[in-house]
N, C-alpha and C positions, 0 to 999 in steps of 0.2 A: 504494500500500500504506500510505503514511503517513496518508492520509485515513481508511482503515479502522481503523487503530490508534487514531487520535485519536477516532473515533466511539465505539469500544469504551470508551475512557477516559472520554469525556464521559457515556456512559450506563451506567456501571458498576452503578448502583443497580438498573437494570432486570434485569440478569443476576443480581445478588445476590438480589433478591426472587423471581425465577423459580426459582433454586436452592433457596431456602428453601421455596417452595411445593411443589416436587417432593419435597424431603426430608420435609416434613410429610405429603404424601399417602402416601409409602412407609411412614412410621412408623404411620399409621392404617390400613394394610392395603391400600391401593389400588395398582394397578399400571398404568402407562401403557404401552400397546402400540400400535405403528404396524403396522396390518394391511393388506396389499395385497389389494385386491378384484379378483378376476378377472371382468371383465364378460362374457366369453364363456361362463362356466360356467352362470350363471342358475339355480343350485341344481338342477343336473341330477339329482343324487342326492336324491330326495325323502325328506324326513324327517331329513335330515342337514344340519347347518350346518357350513360349512368353518371 
């Protein structure tokens, strides 16, 4: 666990810039969504997107 904490401390700037990037996207109106794709569905309902 100490190695993980040391890694986060060493690369703090990466997390800082990712956070700034995310906040900038949110302010400009973008939304980041993680969508689960059901591979068994294959758009069975034609004309509709899930």
